[in-house]
Every structure is written in structure tokens, then in C-alpha cells.
N, C-alpha and C positions, 0 to 999 in steps of 0.2 A: 360205678354203683348202678344197680338196676333201677330203671325209671319206675317210680311207684305207680305210674298209670298202668304199667304192664303187669298187673297182678296175675297170679295163676288162675286159669279158668277152671271152674269146678269139674271134677272128673266125670260126673254124670252127663256133662254137656260135651266136653272135648277132652281127649286123652292127653294131648300135649300141644304146646304152642311154640312155634319158632318165630322169633322176631328179628328184624334187621332194620338198619337205617337206610333211607333212600332220599334223594332230592328230586322233587317234581313240582316246579313252579311254586315254591314256598311250602309244599307239603314235605316236611323234612323227616317224618318218621313213618315207617310202615311195619305192619305185623303180618307175617306170612303164616296162614293157618294150614295145619296138616292134621286133620281130625279123622277118626274112624267114622264110618257111616252109621246112621241110626234109623234109616227108613229105606223103603224100596228104591226111592229115587237115588239116594246116596249109594246104595249097593250097585246100582247100574253105573254110577260114575266111576267106580273103582276099575272097571274094565277099560275105561277111556284114559286119555292123557291126564296127567296131574293138572289140577286147576292152577292157573297163573294169577290167581287173585291175591292181591296184597291189600292191607287196610291202611288208609290214611290216618293221621294222628287223631282226627276228630271222631273216629269210629272205634269206640271201646266196647268190646264184646263181653266184658266181665259183667256178670249178673250184679245189678245194683241192690245192696241190702235194703229191705223195706224200711229199715229204721233210719236211713239217711234222710236228713232234712232237706226239703226243697228240690228233690230229684223226682222227675216224672216216673211213676212206677210202671208205666207202659214200656220203659226201657228194658225191663226184665226179659222181654221177648226178643230183644235184638240178637243174641247169639244164635237162636234158631233161625231167624230171618236171614242172617248173614250166611249161615251154613247152607240154606236152600240155594242161595245165589251162587255160592262157591261151587256147589255140586252141579248146578245147572251149567256153569261155564265149562266144567270138565267134560260135558257131553254135548255141548252146543253144536258142534260140527256134525252130529248124528241126527238127521231129521226125524227118525223114528223115536229115539230115546228122549229127545228134548220135549216132545209133545206132552209126555206125562207130567211135566212140571207145571203146566199151565192150568188155570181154573177151568172147571167144566163149562162155564159160560163162554169163555174165550174159545174153547175147542168146539162148541156148538156153532159159533160164528164163523170159524175158519179152521181148516185142517192144520195150518201152521201159524200160530199167532205171533211168531217172532218177526215182526215187520222190519226191524232194523237191518236184517240180513238182505232185504231187497236192495238196499243202497250200499251198505258198508260191510260187505261180507268178510273183509280182511280182519275185522275185530275178533273173529274166531281164533286167530293164530298169533295175536300179539298180547303183551302183558297188560293186565288190568289192575287199576287201583281204585278201590271203593272209597270214595271221599265223603259220602253222606249216606246214612241209614237212620231215618227218623220216622216216627209216626206221622202220618199225613195230617192228623189232628192231634194236638197235644192231649195226653191223657187217654187216648184211644189206641189200644194195642192191636186192633183188628185189621188196620190197613197202614202199610208203610210205603215210603218212597225211598228208593235207592238210586244214587247217582254214581256212575263208574266212569273213570277216565281211562282211555286206552292209549298205551304208550308203545312206540315202536322205533327203536334204533337211534333216532336223532341224527339222521344224515340229511344232506341237502335235498335228496329225492324223497325221503320219508321223514319229515320232521318228527321230533319226539312226541308231541301231543297230536293225536289223530282224531279223537272224537270224545264226546261226553254223552253217555247214555242215561236215560231216566226210565226206571221200571217200577211198578208197584207190586207189593206182596200183600196178599189178603189171607185171612183165616177162613178156611173152607172146611167146615165140620171138624174133624180131628187132625187136619193137616194144614200146612202152609202151602200156598200156591201162588205162582206168578200171574199177574193180570196186566194187560196192556193199558198204559195211562191214557191212550187216545180215546178209549171207550168213555171215560169220565170227562175228558177235556173237550170232546167234540159233541157232547150231548145236546147242546143248544144250537148246533149248526143245522142249516136247512138241508133237507133230504128230498130227492126227487127220484121216483121209480119210473124209468123209461125202458120198456121192454125188459131185457135181461140185465140192464145196467141200473145200479143204485148209485146215483150221484150224491156225494157228500160235499157240500159247498162251503168253502172258507167264507167268513163274513165279508171279505173284500171282493168277492166274485159276483159279477152279474151273470145270471144264468140264461143261456139262449136255448129255450125249449125246442125250437125247430131244428137247430143243429144237433141237439141231443137225440131227437127222434130219427134224424137221418143216420146218425152213428149207430143207433140200435138196429136199424134196418140193415146197415152194412154188416154188423156183427152176425145177424141171422143168416144173411146170404153167404158170408164167408164160411160160417159153420157148415152150411149145406154144400158149398163147393168142395170142401175137403173132408166131408164125411164125419164131422164132429156131431155125434148124436146127442140131442137134448142137452146142450151145454148148460152148466150151472150158472147162476147169477154171478156178476162181477161187481165188486164195490169199487167205485171210481171217485177217488178224492180229487177234487178240482181246486187247485191252489195257485197263488200268484207267483211263487218262486220256489226254488229248491230249499231255501232256508225254512220256509213254512212247511214244506213236505217233510223235511228232516224232523221237525218238531212233532208232526203227527206220527212218524215212525218211532218216536221215543228218543230222538237224539237232540239234546239241547243245542249242540253244534257239532259240525263235522267238516273236515277239510274237503273242499270241492273246487274243481276247476271251472265250474259253470254257475251262472246265476239262475238260469232257467233250464228245464229239461223234464225228463220223465223217468219213472222207475216202475218196475212190475214185480210182484211176488206171485208166481203162478200157483204155488202150493196153497197160499192163502186166498187166491183169486182176488187180488187187490191191485189196482192201478193207482199210481200217484202221478197225476197230470199237472205239472208245474211249469207250463209254458203257455202264456196267453195267446201265442200265435196259433196253437192247436185248440185251446179251449176245451170244449165238450167233445172234440173229435181227435183225441190222441190215439190214433189207430195203431201206431207202431207198438205201444205198450199193451193195448188190448190184444193184439195178435200174439204177443208173448204168452198171455194168460190163456187165450182161447185155444191155441194150437198145442199147448203143453202136453195134453194127453196123447197127441199124435206124435209130436217131435221127441218127447222124452227129454234127455239131456244132450242136445245136439252139438255139433261143431259150431264154432262162431260163423263159419260160412253159411250154414243152414239157419241157425237160430237168429242171427242178426240179418243175414241176407234176405230171408223171406219177410222179416219184419220191416226192413227198409223198403222192400218192394211193395208190400201191401199198404204200409202206412207212412212212408217217408221217415224223416228224422231231421234233427238239427233245425227245427222250425220250418222245414220245407216238405211239401208233398213230393212223391216220387218223380214226376216230370220235371219239377224245378231242380231237383238234385241231379237228374240226368243232364240238364242243360249246363250245370256247373261242371260236371264230369267231362262233358263234351268240350267245354272251353279249356279244361286242363289238358285233355289229350291233344287238342289242336296246338297248344303251345309247348307240348312235350311229346313230339311224334315218336320218340324212341321208347316210350313207356308201353309195355305189353301187359296183357292180362296175366301171363305167367309170372311176371315180376311183381305184380300187385298181390298175387296170392301168397307170396313168401311171408313167413312169420316175422322175421327181423327187419322191419321197415320203420323209417322215421319220417317226420315232417309231412310234406304234402302227399308223398306216396302212401304213407300209413293212413292218412285221412281219406284217401280215395279207395281204400281196400274194400270197405263194406258197400259203398255205392256200386263198385264194380261187381261185387257178388250179386247185388240186387238186379243189376242189368242181365246177369246170366239167367236169373229166374224169369225175367221178362222174355228173354230169348226162348227159354223152354216153353213158356206159355204160348208164344206166338207160333212155335213149330208144332206142338202137340196138345195144346190146350192144358187144362188143369191136370190131366193124366200125365202130361210131360213134366209138370211141376212135381207131382207125387213121385214119379220115377227118379227125378233129379234128387229129391230129398232122400230117398232110400239109398241112392248110390253114394251120397256125400255126407250123411248124418254124423259120421265119426271122423275125427281128425281133420287136418287141412288137406283138401283135395288138390291133386295135381291137375295141370292143364290136360294131361292125357285122360285122367278119370272123368273130368267134366266133358271132354269131347266124346268119349265113348258113351257116356250116359245120354248124350244128345244125338248119337248116331253120326258124328262128324269126325274128321281128322283134327288134330290140334291146330293145323294151319287154317282149316275152314272155320273152326271155332273162333280163332283170333280175328279173322276177317269179318265174320258176321257179327261178333260181339262189338267190335269197334264201329262197324257201320250202323248198328242199332243205336249206340250211344250218340254218335255224331248226328244221327237223324233228328234228335231232339233239338240240337242247335239250329238246324234248318227250320224246324217247326216254329221256334221262337222268332225267326226273322220274318215270318209271313205277316 
């Protein structure tokens, strides 16, 4: 017998509904929408992949008759709100198309308001279950909060539950639009403008204004070094840990292997600095945003290598990271730069790969200054460079590159001994 909760959705809203049962941590029933589009946003979605959105049992998109007793009449807007989110998920992987779904206020603040993609980009390609779609305030149909669980595979390397996202939907004139919840949720947080950086400070953070000023000067000098003309401001969220950062991104929770760290969204010009060891000076993530207009979508060697070189990582500045890499090379004399560049690496070799790339940038700078760094970027910005490509870009033979790269790294160990 058909479940009476799954009544037919009126034709003026949705042409047809397909429903199926699924099990997800107690969410036993899901409805898979497959509706024709009704606005420009939805028409754009038809050219993209089909939305993988299913509805949890608590999300009933049937229009509630006004005569029902004791039912929030704001719920009548829920089918349209859910359709907007479904259509957005269908084009989320397209940075141009997805922008039109956001409110004008969000788009004025940043080019790409989808902050969750700064951390958990995998959510674009996994199944989604909408488990909550409710007015933010009972009786008010103008602002909604939607919570979506992302599900993928259920293997040991990718557990079934990956993340839960929170997004708001608002009425904007004649249309519905997405708006990021962080705008409302961080309204009471302290803000400090320092140079081109706008610090947004979690309530638990003690702000070091002197360190922030030093970081702002570093940003300006780095922009000058690499020809970044008149860089736009960067919003710098300073947070105690990655869980707090995830909440600002709109993620109620997400699987992570780290307690602290950083994330950057170059299109939105936003940095999430969630490592107290770096505090106001998370230069690695600032570099990702600052250099994006120059680097474009670079290889990991360039994108991460130059950020490791300029700003360090893993709680360490570049010199400290080189000392650790030197210790590793000393205890593993058979490890070569060529082997570290390979894609399929595990364990300690994999963890040494990006510091090794950073050391190549330091070598380029010592040989030919910042012009040498720019030349190295142009030669290696696409794909994984070979030892031959790196050597040629530096005017060396592969053997000379290996010798000089290793000597440079080991020199940091000797510096630490003094």
C-alpha cells in the first residue's frame, strides 16, 4: 500500500515524483524528485548531471492545505525551496552556473559564496539526502534552513556518512535564493581591518594586532614580488580548530583527519585559519588566495609547493619543515627527488612530497631570484613535473638538480645545530 505521507505533488509545482526506500542512520524513507524546471536557474540545471538529491522522511514537499489545523502555513513554500536546492546541486560543480543561485548580497560580498567547497569539495560528486527543510522562524516563510547529509559508498576508506551541510534559503523579490548561514551566525563576531586583510575573529580567539600587521605587510610585499597588481581584500576567519572552521563554512560536521589546519577559497577570497600555531599569520593559505590570479588552476607541485615555500604548513614555517625533511633524508639516503615526485606514494614518502617541492622553489629563488621562481612556475604549472622538466627549467642536468636540491635541504639541518 502506498504510504499516505507520499501524496501526489500538485502538477503546477512538480510534474512527477519518484520515491524509494533507503536506510541512512535511521532515516528509512527517501523521495527522489525528478521535476521539470520552472525558472532560469532550473533550466541551467538541465544541461548538467541529474541531481542526486533524495528527501529524508521528515521532508514532505506536498503543499499543506490551508484548512489543516495546527500546521505552520509557512510550509506551503517548502516545495519551491527544495526545488531550488535540488537544482543547485545539479550544477554545483560549475563555478559559473552556481553563482546565479545565490542572493545578491552574498554575490556582492564574494565571487563564489559556496564556502563549503573550500574544504569538502568531494560533496559535489556524492549522493545527498535532505534531512531538514524548515522555516528559520516558525510562521515566517521568507527564510529557511536546509540540512543535507552527504553519503558515499560505505567503505573502510570512505565511510557512508561524509558530512552534513547547513544552508539558508531566502525570498529575494520574486525569486528564492541561497544565502550563506555564516553571514547571520557571525554577525556578533569581532572584526579587525588590517591592510588588505579583514580578520573575523571567533569568540574564543585572542587577537594579536602586531602579528596581524606584520602579516599584512608580508601580503603586500609578496604581491609586489610576483606582480599581483592591486590585490583585492581577503577575509581571514581566525578560528580555534577545524571543527569551528567547518561550522563557518556551513558544515555542521565533516569527516577530517586533522584537529587543526587551514583552508582557502581563492574565488571567494576567504581564508580559514584554524591552527593556533599560525594564528594571525597563516601565510600558506593567504598565498593560495593571493596568487590565484597568477597561478590559475596549477599542478599540486606548483600550487602547494609555492604555498609551502612562502608560508610553511603543518604548524611549521618553511625552515622548520626543511629541518624535518633534512632529518628524513639523512635516515633515508636512498630517497631521491625523482622518487618523491611520483604520484603513487604512501606513508613518509608521500608526506615528504610537498616539502620537497617547496625546496625546489627555494633552490630556484637562490639561483635566479624571483624571476627564477616565475620561470619555474611557468614550466611546471600543469601536471606532475618530471626531474628532467625541473632540471631544464633551472638550467641544470637531472644529476645536478638532485645534488643541489639535497645539499640545500641538508643545509637546514646544519643551521639547526649551530
